[in-house]
PDB file of N, CA, C and O in Angstrom, chain B, residues numbered from 101:
ATOM      1  N   MET B 101       0.854  -1.168   0.000  1.00  0.00           N
ATOM      2  CA  MET B 101       0.000   0.000   0.000  1.00  0.00           C
ATOM      3  C   MET B 101       0.898   1.229   0.000  1.00  0.00           C
ATOM      4  O   MET B 101       1.855   1.317   0.769  1.00  0.00           O
ATOM      5  N   SER B 102       0.582   2.150  -0.852  1.00  0.00           N
ATOM      6  CA  SER B 102       1.376   3.372  -0.922  1.00  0.00           C
ATOM      7  C   SER B 102       1.025   4.291   0.245  1.00  0.00           C
ATOM      8  O   SER B 102      -0.061   4.177   0.813  1.00  0.00           O
ATOM      9  N   PRO B 103       1.930   5.201   0.608  1.00  0.00           N
ATOM     10  CA  PRO B 103       1.622   6.155   1.681  1.00  0.00           C
ATOM     11  C   PRO B 103       0.375   6.983   1.370  1.00  0.00           C
ATOM     12  O   PRO B 103      -0.398   7.314   2.270  1.00  0.00           O
ATOM     13  N   ARG B 104       0.186   7.311   0.105  1.00  0.00           N
ATOM     14  CA  ARG B 104      -0.985   8.105  -0.278  1.00  0.00           C
ATOM     15  C   ARG B 104      -2.278   7.320  -0.048  1.00  0.00           C
ATOM     16  O   ARG B 104      -3.259   7.864   0.460  1.00  0.00           O
ATOM     17  N   GLU B 105      -2.274   6.032  -0.427  1.00  0.00           N
ATOM     18  CA  GLU B 105      -3.447   5.186  -0.192  1.00  0.00           C
ATOM     19  C   GLU B 105      -3.720   5.046   1.298  1.00  0.00           C
ATOM     20  O   GLU B 105      -4.869   5.132   1.731  1.00  0.00           O
ATOM     21  N   ALA B 106      -2.672   4.831   2.084  1.00  0.00           N
ATOM     22  CA  ALA B 106      -2.827   4.682   3.534  1.00  0.00           C
ATOM     23  C   ALA B 106      -3.434   5.936   4.149  1.00  0.00           C
ATOM     24  O   ALA B 106      -4.322   5.843   4.996  1.00  0.00           O
ATOM     25  N   GLN B 107      -2.963   7.105   3.730  1.00  0.00           N
ATOM     26  CA  GLN B 107      -3.492   8.362   4.261  1.00  0.00           C
ATOM     27  C   GLN B 107      -4.951   8.534   3.857  1.00  0.00           C
ATOM     28  O   GLN B 107      -5.776   8.951   4.669  1.00  0.00           O
ATOM     29  N   CYS B 108      -5.270   8.218   2.617  1.00  0.00           N
ATOM     30  CA  CYS B 108      -6.646   8.326   2.134  1.00  0.00           C
ATOM     31  C   CYS B 108      -7.570   7.440   2.960  1.00  0.00           C
ATOM     32  O   CYS B 108      -8.641   7.875   3.383  1.00  0.00           O
ATOM     33  N   ILE B 109      -7.153   6.195   3.189  1.00  0.00           N
ATOM     34  CA  ILE B 109      -7.972   5.249   3.945  1.00  0.00           C
ATOM     35  C   ILE B 109      -8.165   5.719   5.380  1.00  0.00           C
ATOM     36  O   ILE B 109      -9.260   5.589   5.928  1.00  0.00           O
ATOM     37  N   GLN B 110      -7.115   6.264   5.999  1.00  0.00           N
ATOM     38  CA  GLN B 110      -7.227   6.750   7.382  1.00  0.00           C
ATOM     39  C   GLN B 110      -8.203   7.909   7.488  1.00  0.00           C
ATOM     40  O   GLN B 110      -8.872   8.058   8.511  1.00  0.00           O
ATOM     41  N   GLN B 111      -8.296   8.732   6.450  1.00  0.00           N
ATOM     42  CA  GLN B 111      -9.154   9.916   6.488  1.00  0.00           C
ATOM     43  C   GLN B 111     -10.576   9.638   6.022  1.00  0.00           C
ATOM     44  O   GLN B 111     -11.424  10.529   6.060  1.00  0.00           O
ATOM     45  N   CYS B 112     -10.842   8.436   5.592  1.00  0.00           N
ATOM     46  CA  CYS B 112     -12.158   8.082   5.083  1.00  0.00           C
ATOM     47  C   CYS B 112     -13.177   8.020   6.225  1.00  0.00           C
ATOM     48  O   CYS B 112     -12.939   7.343   7.226  1.00  0.00           O
ATOM     49  N   PRO B 113     -14.302   8.714   6.087  1.00  0.00           N
ATOM     50  CA  PRO B 113     -15.317   8.671   7.148  1.00  0.00           C
ATOM     51  C   PRO B 113     -16.125   7.371   7.091  1.00  0.00           C
ATOM     52  O   PRO B 113     -16.912   7.161   6.168  1.00  0.00           O
ATOM     53  N   VAL B 114     -15.925   6.515   8.070  1.00  0.00           N
ATOM     54  CA  VAL B 114     -16.677   5.263   8.158  1.00  0.00           C
ATOM     55  C   VAL B 114     -17.110   5.041   9.597  1.00  0.00           C
ATOM     56  O   VAL B 114     -16.598   5.681  10.515  1.00  0.00           O
ATOM     57  N   THR B 115     -18.045   4.138   9.785  1.00  0.00           N
ATOM     58  CA  THR B 115     -18.511   3.826  11.134  1.00  0.00           C
ATOM     59  C   THR B 115     -17.518   2.901  11.832  1.00  0.00           C
ATOM     60  O   THR B 115     -16.659   2.297  11.190  1.00  0.00           O
ATOM     61  N   SER B 116     -17.645   2.799  13.129  1.00  0.00           N
ATOM     62  CA  SER B 116     -16.782   1.902  13.900  1.00  0.00           C
ATOM     63  C   SER B 116     -17.414   0.519  14.056  1.00  0.00           C
ATOM     64  O   SER B 116     -16.910  -0.320  14.803  1.00  0.00           O
ATOM     65  N   GLU B 117     -18.520   0.288  13.347  1.00  0.00           N
ATOM     66  CA  GLU B 117     -19.207  -1.007  13.394  1.00  0.00           C
ATOM     67  C   GLU B 117     -18.230  -2.138  13.064  1.00  0.00           C
ATOM     68  O   GLU B 117     -17.455  -2.038  12.113  1.00  0.00           O
ATOM     69  N   PHE B 118     -18.273  -3.203  13.847  1.00  0.00           N
ATOM     70  CA  PHE B 118     -17.437  -4.368  13.563  1.00  0.00           C
ATOM     71  C   PHE B 118     -18.279  -5.408  12.854  1.00  0.00           C
ATOM     72  O   PHE B 118     -19.108  -6.080  13.468  1.00  0.00           O
ATOM     73  N   ASN B 119     -18.062  -5.532  11.567  1.00  0.00           N
ATOM     74  CA  ASN B 119     -18.776  -6.479  10.713  1.00  0.00           C
ATOM     75  C   ASN B 119     -17.777  -6.907   9.639  1.00  0.00           C
ATOM     76  O   ASN B 119     -17.895  -6.487   8.488  1.00  0.00           O
ATOM     77  N   PRO B 120     -16.792  -7.741  10.003  1.00  0.00           N
ATOM     78  CA  PRO B 120     -15.657  -8.001   9.121  1.00  0.00           C
ATOM     79  C   PRO B 120     -16.023  -8.608   7.770  1.00  0.00           C
ATOM     80  O   PRO B 120     -16.948  -9.411   7.646  1.00  0.00           O
ATOM     81  N   VAL B 121     -15.258  -8.191   6.767  1.00  0.00           N
ATOM     82  CA  VAL B 121     -15.362  -8.739   5.423  1.00  0.00           C
ATOM     83  C   VAL B 121     -13.951  -9.020   4.916  1.00  0.00           C
ATOM     84  O   VAL B 121     -12.981  -8.414   5.373  1.00  0.00           O
ATOM     85  N   CYS B 122     -13.852  -9.931   3.983  1.00  0.00           N
ATOM     86  CA  CYS B 122     -12.561 -10.313   3.418  1.00  0.00           C
ATOM     87  C   CYS B 122     -12.447  -9.739   2.010  1.00  0.00           C
ATOM     88  O   CYS B 122     -13.319  -9.958   1.168  1.00  0.00           O
ATOM     89  N   GLY B 123     -11.380  -9.014   1.767  1.00  0.00           N
ATOM     90  CA  GLY B 123     -11.143  -8.445   0.448  1.00  0.00           C
ATOM     91  C   GLY B 123     -10.426  -9.413  -0.474  1.00  0.00           C
ATOM     92  O   GLY B 123      -9.820 -10.386  -0.023  1.00  0.00           O
ATOM     93  N   SER B 124     -10.498  -9.141  -1.761  1.00  0.00           N
ATOM     94  CA  SER B 124      -9.833  -9.983  -2.755  1.00  0.00           C
ATOM     95  C   SER B 124      -8.317  -9.937  -2.628  1.00  0.00           C
ATOM     96  O   SER B 124      -7.612 -10.747  -3.230  1.00  0.00           O
ATOM     97  N   ASP B 125      -7.817  -8.984  -1.839  1.00  0.00           N
ATOM     98  CA  ASP B 125      -6.374  -8.884  -1.596  1.00  0.00           C
ATOM     99  C   ASP B 125      -5.937  -9.714  -0.390  1.00  0.00           C
ATOM    100  O   ASP B 125      -4.771  -9.680   0.001  1.00  0.00           O
ATOM    101  N   GLY B 126      -6.882 -10.463   0.201  1.00  0.00           N
ATOM    102  CA  GLY B 126      -6.565 -11.283   1.368  1.00  0.00           C
ATOM    103  C   GLY B 126      -6.556 -10.498   2.664  1.00  0.00           C
ATOM    104  O   GLY B 126      -6.281 -11.059   3.724  1.00  0.00           O
ATOM    105  N   GLN B 127      -6.851  -9.218   2.596  1.00  0.00           N
ATOM    106  CA  GLN B 127      -6.877  -8.332   3.760  1.00  0.00           C
ATOM    107  C   GLN B 127      -8.267  -8.377   4.374  1.00  0.00           C
ATOM    108  O   GLN B 127      -9.272  -8.370   3.664  1.00  0.00           O
ATOM    109  N   GLU B 128      -8.314  -8.423   5.696  1.00  0.00           N
ATOM    110  CA  GLU B 128      -9.589  -8.384   6.405  1.00  0.00           C
ATOM    111  C   GLU B 128      -9.899  -6.933   6.753  1.00  0.00           C
ATOM    112  O   GLU B 128      -9.065  -6.236   7.331  1.00  0.00           O
ATOM    113  N   TYR B 129     -11.092  -6.483   6.402  1.00  0.00           N
ATOM    114  CA  TYR B 129     -11.543  -5.119   6.679  1.00  0.00           C
ATOM    115  C   TYR B 129     -12.590  -5.181   7.778  1.00  0.00           C
ATOM    116  O   TYR B 129     -13.403  -6.105   7.809  1.00  0.00           O
ATOM    117  N   SER B 130     -12.579  -4.206   8.679  1.00  0.00           N
ATOM    118  CA  SER B 130     -13.450  -4.255   9.856  1.00  0.00           C
ATOM    119  C   SER B 130     -14.933  -4.162   9.514  1.00  0.00           C
ATOM    120  O   SER B 130     -15.776  -4.605  10.294  1.00  0.00           O
ATOM    121  N   ASN B 131     -15.258  -3.589   8.356  1.00  0.00           N
ATOM    122  CA  ASN B 131     -16.647  -3.532   7.910  1.00  0.00           C
ATOM    123  C   ASN B 131     -16.684  -3.203   6.414  1.00  0.00           C
ATOM    124  O   ASN B 131     -15.669  -2.789   5.854  1.00  0.00           O
ATOM    125  N   PRO B 132     -17.830  -3.380   5.763  1.00  0.00           N
ATOM    126  CA  PRO B 132     -17.908  -3.114   4.326  1.00  0.00           C
ATOM    127  C   PRO B 132     -17.530  -1.680   3.949  1.00  0.00           C
ATOM    128  O   PRO B 132     -17.010  -1.442   2.859  1.00  0.00           O
ATOM    129  N   GLY B 133     -17.788  -0.732   4.840  1.00  0.00           N
ATOM    130  CA  GLY B 133     -17.425   0.656   4.561  1.00  0.00           C
ATOM    131  C   GLY B 133     -15.924   0.842   4.419  1.00  0.00           C
ATOM    132  O   GLY B 133     -15.467   1.606   3.569  1.00  0.00           O
ATOM    133  N   ARG B 134     -15.160   0.147   5.245  1.00  0.00           N
ATOM    134  CA  ARG B 134     -13.691   0.210   5.150  1.00  0.00           C
ATOM    135  C   ARG B 134     -13.220  -0.361   3.814  1.00  0.00           C
ATOM    136  O   ARG B 134     -12.309   0.186   3.194  1.00  0.00           O
ATOM    137  N   LEU B 135     -13.827  -1.447   3.372  1.00  0.00           N
ATOM    138  CA  LEU B 135     -13.470  -2.027   2.081  1.00  0.00           C
ATOM    139  C   LEU B 135     -13.815  -1.049   0.959  1.00  0.00           C
ATOM    140  O   LEU B 135     -13.011  -0.846   0.049  1.00  0.00           O
ATOM    141  N   ASP B 136     -14.995  -0.444   1.014  1.00  0.00           N
ATOM    142  CA  ASP B 136     -15.387   0.540   0.005  1.00  0.00           C
ATOM    143  C   ASP B 136     -14.430   1.719  -0.005  1.00  0.00           C
ATOM    144  O   ASP B 136     -14.097   2.247  -1.065  1.00  0.00           O
ATOM    145  N   CYS B 137     -13.991   2.128   1.172  1.00  0.00           N
ATOM    146  CA  CYS B 137     -13.051   3.232   1.278  1.00  0.00           C
ATOM    147  C   CYS B 137     -11.728   2.865   0.610  1.00  0.00           C
ATOM    148  O   CYS B 137     -11.165   3.663  -0.139  1.00  0.00           O
ATOM    149  N   ALA B 138     -11.234   1.663   0.880  1.00  0.00           N
ATOM    150  CA  ALA B 138      -9.980   1.213   0.270  1.00  0.00           C
ATOM    151  C   ALA B 138     -10.108   1.207  -1.253  1.00  0.00           C
ATOM    152  O   ALA B 138      -9.183   1.611  -1.959  1.00  0.00           O
ATOM    153  N   ARG B 139     -11.243   0.753  -1.751  1.00  0.00           N
ATOM    154  CA  ARG B 139     -11.479   0.735  -3.199  1.00  0.00           C
ATOM    155  C   ARG B 139     -11.490   2.164  -3.745  1.00  0.00           C
ATOM    156  O   ARG B 139     -10.902   2.433  -4.792  1.00  0.00           O
ATOM    157  N   GLY B 140     -12.154   3.073  -3.042  1.00  0.00           N
ATOM    158  CA  GLY B 140     -12.224   4.463  -3.476  1.00  0.00           C
ATOM    159  C   GLY B 140     -10.899   5.195  -3.398  1.00  0.00           C
ATOM    160  O   GLY B 140     -10.710   6.224  -4.047  1.00  0.00           O
ATOM    161  N   CYS B 141      -9.986   4.666  -2.606  1.00  0.00           N
ATOM    162  CA  CYS B 141      -8.667   5.289  -2.446  1.00  0.00           C
ATOM    163  C   CYS B 141      -7.637   4.695  -3.408  1.00  0.00           C
ATOM    164  O   CYS B 141      -6.445   4.975  -3.289  1.00  0.00           O
ATOM    165  N   GLY B 142      -8.088   3.886  -4.349  1.00  0.00           N
ATOM    166  CA  GLY B 142      -7.182   3.392  -5.367  1.00  0.00           C
ATOM    167  C   GLY B 142      -6.739   1.954  -5.229  1.00  0.00           C
ATOM    168  O   GLY B 142      -6.021   1.447  -6.091  1.00  0.00           O
ATOM    169  N   ARG B 143      -7.150   1.282  -4.162  1.00  0.00           N
ATOM    170  CA  ARG B 143      -6.809  -0.138  -4.036  1.00  0.00           C
ATOM    171  C   ARG B 143      -7.749  -0.908  -4.948  1.00  0.00           C
ATOM    172  O   ARG B 143      -8.962  -0.702  -4.898  1.00  0.00           O
ATOM    173  N   GLY B 144      -7.228  -1.767  -5.756  1.00  0.00           N
ATOM    174  CA  GLY B 144      -8.059  -2.551  -6.665  1.00  0.00           C
ATOM    175  C   GLY B 144      -8.625  -3.763  -5.957  1.00  0.00           C
ATOM    176  O   GLY B 144      -8.331  -4.901  -6.326  1.00  0.00           O
ATOM    177  N   VAL B 145      -9.436  -3.522  -4.942  1.00  0.00           N
ATOM    178  CA  VAL B 145      -9.940  -4.608  -4.104  1.00  0.00           C
ATOM    179  C   VAL B 145     -11.445  -4.751  -4.274  1.00  0.00           C
ATOM    180  O   VAL B 145     -12.163  -3.765  -4.440  1.00  0.00           O
ATOM    181  N   THR B 146     -11.907  -5.985  -4.231  1.00  0.00           N
ATOM    182  CA  THR B 146     -13.334  -6.275  -4.267  1.00  0.00           C
ATOM    183  C   THR B 146     -13.661  -7.182  -3.087  1.00  0.00           C
ATOM    184  O   THR B 146     -12.763  -7.709  -2.429  1.00  0.00           O
ATOM    185  N   LEU B 147     -14.933  -7.357  -2.831  1.00  0.00           N
ATOM    186  CA  LEU B 147     -15.370  -8.222  -1.743  1.00  0.00           C
ATOM    187  C   LEU B 147     -15.174  -9.677  -2.147  1.00  0.00           C
ATOM    188  O   LEU B 147     -15.749 -10.134  -3.135  1.00  0.00           O
ATOM    189  N   ALA B 148     -14.369 -10.400  -1.390  1.00  0.00           N
ATOM    190  CA  ALA B 148     -14.164 -11.828  -1.644  1.00  0.00           C
ATOM    191  C   ALA B 148     -15.204 -12.649  -0.901  1.00  0.00           C
ATOM    192  O   ALA B 148     -15.719 -13.635  -1.428  1.00  0.00           O
ATOM    193  N   ARG B 149     -15.514 -12.240   0.334  1.00  0.00           N
ATOM    194  CA  ARG B 149     -16.515 -12.949   1.129  1.00  0.00           C
ATOM    195  C   ARG B 149     -16.927 -12.107   2.318  1.00  0.00           C
ATOM    196  O   ARG B 149     -16.148 -11.298   2.823  1.00  0.00           O
ATOM    197  N   SER B 150     -18.163 -12.303   2.763  1.00  0.00           N
ATOM    198  CA  SER B 150     -18.625 -11.686   4.007  1.00  0.00           C
ATOM    199  C   SER B 150     -18.025 -12.482   5.147  1.00  0.00           C
ATOM    200  O   SER B 150     -17.900 -13.703   5.063  1.00  0.00           O
ATOM    201  N   GLY B 151     -17.660 -11.802   6.197  1.00  0.00           N
ATOM    202  CA  GLY B 151     -17.028 -12.473   7.325  1.00  0.00           C
ATOM    203  C   GLY B 151     -15.520 -12.391   7.216  1.00  0.00           C
ATOM    204  O   GLY B 151     -14.980 -11.900   6.225  1.00  0.00           O
ATOM    205  N   PRO B 152     -14.849 -12.876   8.242  1.00  0.00           N
ATOM    206  CA  PRO B 152     -13.388 -12.798   8.268  1.00  0.00           C
ATOM    207  C   PRO B 152     -12.743 -13.617   7.148  1.00  0.00           C
ATOM    208  O   PRO B 152     -13.336 -14.561   6.624  1.00  0.00           O
ATOM    209  N   CYS B 153     -11.530 -13.237   6.801  1.00  0.00           N
ATOM    210  CA  CYS B 153     -10.757 -14.018   5.833  1.00  0.00           C
ATOM    211  C   CYS B 153     -10.405 -15.355   6.470  1.00  0.00           C
ATOM    212  O   CYS B 153     -10.172 -15.427   7.676  1.00  0.00           O
ATOM    213  N   PRO B 154     -10.366 -16.406   5.671  1.00  0.00           N
ATOM    214  CA  PRO B 154      -9.993 -17.714   6.222  1.00  0.00           C
ATOM    215  C   PRO B 154      -8.565 -17.691   6.756  1.00  0.00           C
ATOM    216  O   PRO B 154      -7.677 -17.056   6.188  1.00  0.00           O
ATOM    217  N   ARG B 155      -8.376 -18.382   7.831  1.00  0.00           N
ATOM    218  CA  ARG B 155      -7.046 -18.491   8.428  1.00  0.00           C
ATOM    219  C   ARG B 155      -6.413 -19.781   7.935  1.00  0.00           C
ATOM    220  O   ARG B 155      -7.043 -20.838   7.965  1.00  0.00           O
ATOM    221  N   ILE B 156      -5.190 -19.698   7.489  1.00  0.00           N
ATOM    222  CA  ILE B 156      -4.470 -20.889   7.055  1.00  0.00           C
ATOM    223  C   ILE B 156      -3.675 -21.397   8.245  1.00  0.00           C
ATOM    224  O   ILE B 156      -2.791 -20.698   8.741  1.00  0.00           O
ATOM    225  N   PRO B 157      -3.978 -22.607   8.711  1.00  0.00           N
ATOM    226  CA  PRO B 157      -3.260 -23.109   9.887  1.00  0.00           C
ATOM    227  C   PRO B 157      -1.786 -23.347   9.580  1.00  0.00           C
ATOM    228  O   PRO B 157      -1.423 -23.817   8.502  1.00  0.00           O
ATOM    229  N   VAL B 158      -0.962 -23.013  10.542  1.00  0.00           N
ATOM    230  CA  VAL B 158       0.473 -23.248  10.415  1.00  0.00           C
ATOM    231  C   VAL B 158       0.758 -24.633  10.957  1.00  0.00           C
ATOM    232  O   VAL B 158       0.403 -24.950  12.093  1.00  0.00           O
ATOM    233  N   THR B 159       1.394 -25.453  10.151  1.00  0.00           N
ATOM    234  CA  THR B 159       1.725 -26.807  10.594  1.00  0.00           C
ATOM    235  C   THR B 159       3.226 -27.008  10.492  1.00  0.00           C
ATOM    236  O   THR B 159       3.900 -26.382   9.675  1.00  0.00           O
ATOM    237  N   ASP B 160       3.725 -27.878  11.321  1.00  0.00           N
ATOM    238  CA  ASP B 160       5.149 -28.209  11.267  1.00  0.00           C
ATOM    239  C   ASP B 160       5.393 -29.135  10.082  1.00  0.00           C
ATOM    240  O   ASP B 160       4.570 -29.990   9.757  1.00  0.00           O
ATOM    241  N   ALA B 161       6.536 -28.943   9.451  1.00  0.00           N
ATOM    242  CA  ALA B 161       6.915 -29.837   8.356  1.00  0.00           C
ATOM    243  C   ALA B 161       7.224 -31.209   8.936  1.00  0.00           C
ATOM    244  O   ALA B 161       7.809 -31.307  10.014  1.00  0.00           O
ATOM    245  N   PRO B 162       6.841 -32.255   8.241  1.00  0.00           N
ATOM    246  CA  PRO B 162       7.127 -33.595   8.762  1.00  0.00           C
ATOM    247  C   PRO B 162       8.636 -33.839   8.859  1.00  0.00           C
ATOM    248  O   PRO B 162       9.407 -33.437   7.987  1.00  0.00           O
ATOM    249  N   ALA B 163       9.023 -34.494   9.922  1.00  0.00           N
ATOM    250  CA  ALA B 163      10.442 -34.815  10.104  1.00  0.00           C
ATOM    251  C   ALA B 163      10.845 -35.854   9.073  1.00  0.00           C
ATOM    252  O   ALA B 163      10.078 -36.766   8.762  1.00  0.00           O
ATOM    253  N   GLY B 164      12.018 -35.715   8.561  1.00  0.00           N
ATOM    254  CA  GLY B 164      12.351 -36.699   7.571  1.00  0.00           C
ATOM    255  C   GLY B 164      13.725 -36.664   7.208  1.00  0.00           C
ATOM    256  O   GLY B 164      14.161 -37.451   6.367  1.00  0.00           O
TER     257      GLY B 164
END
């Protein structure tokens, strides 16, 4: 994310509602408004799914 995009997103007026959504960039946004703000600030992101982004479990490599 560029500094300009980060500043734009920080200044975007959105609610503090916690209703997480997952963006196509793999980033979790606290609510749909935050995702819309990121899109409006130049991030080429779309809604991947409602709810949190899936977590990939970390597993140990098999000994061998």
